C-alpha positions as CSV (number, residue, x, y, z in Angstrom):
1,X,206.5,40.1,183.8
2,X,209.0,38.4,186.0
3,X,207.8,34.8,184.0
4,X,208.4,36.9,180.8
5,X,211.5,37.8,181.4
6,X,212.6,34.1,182.8
7,X,211.4,32.8,179.6
8,X,213.6,35.2,177.7
9,X,216.3,34.4,179.6
10,X,216.0,30.4,179.7
11,X,215.3,31.0,175.8
12,X,218.4,32.7,175.3
13,X,220.6,30.4,177.8
14,X,218.7,27.6,175.3
15,X,220.2,29.1,172.3
16,X,223.6,30.0,173.6
17,X,223.7,26.2,174.8
18,X,222.7,25.4,171.2
19,X,224.9,27.7,169.6
20,X,228.2,26.4,171.7
21,X,227.0,22.7,171.0
22,X,227.2,23.2,167.2
23,X,230.5,25.4,167.3
24,X,232.2,22.5,169.4
25,X,230.3,19.4,168.5
26,X,233.1,18.1,166.2
27,X,235.6,18.4,169.2
28,X,233.4,16.6,171.6
29,X,232.8,13.9,168.9
30,X,236.6,13.7,168.2
31,X,237.2,13.4,172.0
32,X,234.9,11.2,172.7
33,X,236.0,8.5,170.0
34,X,239.2,9.3,171.4
35,X,238.0,7.9,174.9
36,X,236.3,5.2,173.3
37,X,239.2,3.9,171.2
38,X,241.8,4.4,174.0
39,X,239.3,2.0,176.1
40,X,239.1,-0.4,173.5
41,X,242.6,-0.3,172.4
42,X,244.3,-0.9,175.9
43,X,241.4,-3.9,176.6
44,X,242.7,-5.4,173.2
45,X,246.1,-4.7,174.3
46,X,245.8,-6.6,177.3
47,X,243.9,-9.6,175.9
48,X,246.8,-10.2,173.0
49,X,249.5,-9.8,176.0
50,X,248.0,-12.4,177.8
51,X,247.7,-14.4,174.7
52,X,251.2,-14.2,173.8
53,X,252.3,-14.9,177.6
54,X,250.1,-18.0,177.6
55,X,251.3,-19.2,174.5
56,X,255.1,-18.5,175.6
57,X,254.2,-20.7,178.7
58,X,253.1,-23.6,176.7
59,X,256.1,-23.6,174.4
60,X,258.7,-23.0,177.0
61,X,256.9,-25.9,179.1
62,X,257.0,-28.1,175.7
63,X,260.9,-27.5,175.4
64,X,261.6,-27.9,179.5
65,X,259.6,-31.2,178.8
66,X,262.1,-32.5,176.2
67,X,265.2,-31.8,178.6
68,X,262.9,-33.2,181.7
69,X,263.3,-36.5,179.2
70,X,266.9,-36.4,178.6
71,X,266.4,-35.0,175.0
72,X,269.1,-32.7,174.8
73,X,269.1,-32.4,171.0
74,X,265.3,-31.9,170.5
75,X,265.1,-29.3,173.6
76,X,268.1,-27.4,172.5
77,X,266.4,-26.9,169.1
78,X,263.0,-26.1,170.8
79,X,264.7,-23.6,173.1
80,X,266.5,-22.2,170.1
81,X,263.3,-21.6,168.3
82,X,261.5,-20.4,171.0
83,X,264.3,-17.7,172.3
84,X,264.3,-16.2,169.0
85,X,260.8,-15.0,169.2
86,X,259.7,-15.1,172.8
87,X,258.7,-12.0,175.1
88,X,262.1,-10.7,176.8
89,X,261.8,-12.6,179.8
90,X,260.9,-16.1,178.8
91,X,263.9,-15.5,176.2
92,X,266.3,-14.8,178.7
93,X,265.0,-18.2,180.6
94,X,264.9,-20.1,177.5
95,X,269.2,-18.8,176.9
96,X,269.5,-19.9,180.3
97,X,268.1,-23.3,179.7
98,X,270.4,-23.2,176.5
99,X,273.6,-22.5,178.4
100,X,273.1,-25.1,180.4
101,X,272.5,-27.7,177.8
102,X,275.7,-26.7,176.4
103,X,277.6,-26.9,179.8
104,X,275.9,-30.5,180.4
105,X,277.6,-31.4,176.9
106,X,280.9,-30.1,177.2
107,X,280.8,-26.8,175.1
108,X,281.4,-24.6,178.0
109,X,283.0,-21.5,176.0
110,X,279.1,-21.3,174.1
111,X,277.2,-21.7,177.5
112,X,279.1,-18.9,178.6
113,X,278.0,-16.8,175.7
114,X,274.4,-17.3,176.2
115,X,274.4,-16.9,179.8
116,X,275.6,-13.7,179.3
117,X,273.2,-12.9,176.5
118,X,270.6,-14.1,178.9
119,X,272.2,-11.4,181.7
120,X,271.7,-8.9,179.2
121,X,268.2,-9.4,179.0
122,X,267.2,-10.0,182.7
123,X,265.7,-6.7,184.0
124,X,265.2,-8.1,187.2
125,X,268.7,-7.6,189.0
126,X,268.9,-11.1,190.9
127,X,268.5,-13.1,187.7
128,X,271.2,-10.7,185.9
129,X,273.4,-11.5,188.9
130,X,272.5,-15.2,188.6
131,X,273.6,-15.3,185.1
132,X,276.3,-13.1,185.1
133,X,277.8,-15.4,188.0
134,X,277.2,-18.8,185.9
135,X,278.5,-17.3,182.7
136,X,281.8,-17.1,184.9
137,X,281.6,-20.7,186.5
138,X,281.2,-22.5,183.9
139,X,284.9,-21.4,182.0
140,X,286.5,-20.6,185.7
141,X,288.8,-23.4,185.2
142,X,290.3,-21.5,181.8
143,X,290.5,-18.2,183.6
144,X,293.2,-16.5,185.4
145,X,292.9,-14.8,188.8
146,X,293.1,-11.5,186.7
147,X,290.5,-12.1,184.2
148,X,288.3,-13.6,187.0
149,X,288.8,-10.6,189.4
150,X,287.3,-8.4,186.1
151,X,284.4,-10.4,185.6
152,X,283.4,-10.8,189.3
153,X,283.9,-7.3,190.5
154,X,280.6,-5.9,190.6
155,X,279.2,-8.8,192.0
156,X,281.5,-8.9,195.1
157,X,279.9,-5.5,195.7
158,X,277.7,-4.9,199.1
159,X,274.3,-6.1,199.1
160,X,275.1,-8.4,195.8
161,X,273.2,-11.5,196.2
162,X,276.0,-13.7,195.0
163,X,278.9,-11.9,196.6
164,X,279.8,-14.6,198.8
165,X,280.0,-17.3,195.8
166,X,281.8,-14.9,193.9
167,X,284.2,-14.1,196.8
168,X,284.6,-17.7,197.3
169,X,285.2,-18.3,193.7
170,X,288.3,-15.9,193.6
171,X,289.6,-17.1,196.7
172,X,289.8,-20.6,195.3
173,X,291.7,-19.3,192.2
174,X,293.8,-16.9,194.2
175,X,295.1,-20.4,195.8
176,X,295.0,-22.2,192.9
177,X,297.8,-20.1,191.3
178,X,299.6,-19.5,194.6
179,X,298.8,-16.2,195.8
180,X,298.5,-17.0,199.4
181,X,298.2,-13.7,200.7
182,X,294.8,-13.5,198.4
183,X,293.4,-16.3,199.1
184,X,294.0,-16.0,202.8
185,X,292.3,-12.5,202.8
186,X,289.2,-14.0,200.8
187,X,288.9,-16.8,202.9
188,X,289.1,-14.8,206.2
189,X,286.8,-12.6,205.1
190,X,284.1,-15.5,204.1
191,X,284.7,-17.3,207.6
192,X,284.1,-14.4,209.7
193,X,281.0,-12.5,207.7
194,X,278.1,-13.2,209.7
195,X,275.5,-12.8,206.5
196,X,277.3,-15.6,204.7
197,X,275.5,-19.1,204.5
198,X,276.9,-21.4,207.0
199,X,278.4,-23.5,204.1
200,X,280.6,-21.2,202.6
201,X,282.1,-19.9,206.3
202,X,282.6,-23.6,206.8
203,X,284.3,-24.3,203.9
204,X,286.5,-21.1,203.9
205,X,287.6,-22.3,207.8
206,X,288.7,-25.2,206.4
207,X,290.8,-23.5,203.8
208,X,292.4,-21.8,206.6
209,X,293.0,-24.5,208.6
210,X,294.8,-26.3,205.2
211,X,296.9,-23.1,204.4
212,X,298.1,-23.0,208.3
213,X,298.6,-19.9,210.7
214,X,299.8,-17.0,209.0
215,X,303.4,-16.2,208.7
216,X,304.8,-14.0,211.1
217,X,306.5,-10.7,209.8
218,X,310.1,-10.5,210.1
219,X,312.1,-7.3,210.8
220,X,315.4,-6.4,208.4
221,X,318.2,-7.4,210.1
222,X,319.4,-3.7,210.5
223,X,315.7,-2.9,212.2
224,X,315.9,-5.8,214.6
225,X,316.4,-4.2,218.2
226,X,318.5,-6.9,219.3
227,X,321.3,-6.4,216.4
228,X,321.3,-2.6,217.4
229,X,322.0,-3.3,220.9
230,X,324.6,-5.9,219.8
231,X,326.2,-3.1,217.9
232,X,326.2,-0.5,220.7
C-alpha cells in the first residue's frame, strides 16, 4: 500500500509542478529573454565602445602626426573636426592640442579659452588642474595680480599637484607689480617648502637674494624707548 500512496503523491507533485509551470511560463520566458538580451546588449556595447575608442585613437594620432610634421593649419583643422564628435576624454585632449597650436601662433586669448574648455571636460583632477594652469599661464602677462590670484586660488590649495608652479607665478607677478611684501612671502614659502621641486626652490632663493634683506621694522617716534628716556 505504501507504494501506491507514494505513486499518488508523486503524481500529485508532478501535476502541481506542471500547473505552476503553466501558470508562470510567460514570466519564466520573459525573465530568460531579459537575461539573454541583457548579456547580449552588454557584450554589444563593449564591442561598440572598443570600436569607438580604436577609431578615436586613430584619428587623434593622425592629427598629432600633422602637428609633429609642422603642419599647424592641417593639424588645427583635424583637431577641430575630431573634438566635435570624439569621446569626452579624447575631445579634451584634442582641445589641449588646439590650445597649444593657437598659443604657438600668437592667439593667446583663444588658447586660454580652449584650455578652459578642456579643463571642463577632463574628469581626472590632475589633467583638469593642468589645463586650468595653462589657461592662466598663456595670458598671465595680460592679467593683474588680483586677476591671477582669483584664477589660481584653487590650484594653490594643499595637495594640489601644481600648487608650487601657481605660487611661483603669483610671486613673479607680485614682484613685477612692485608688491615686494607679497612677492617675498610667496618666494619664502617656495624656498622653504621641502616638497617643492628643486628648480622652484632654487629660483625662489635667487629671487629673495635679488630683493635683498627684509627691511627692519621702524617704530614711530612716540614709541621709541630712547625718545621717552630723553623726554624724562
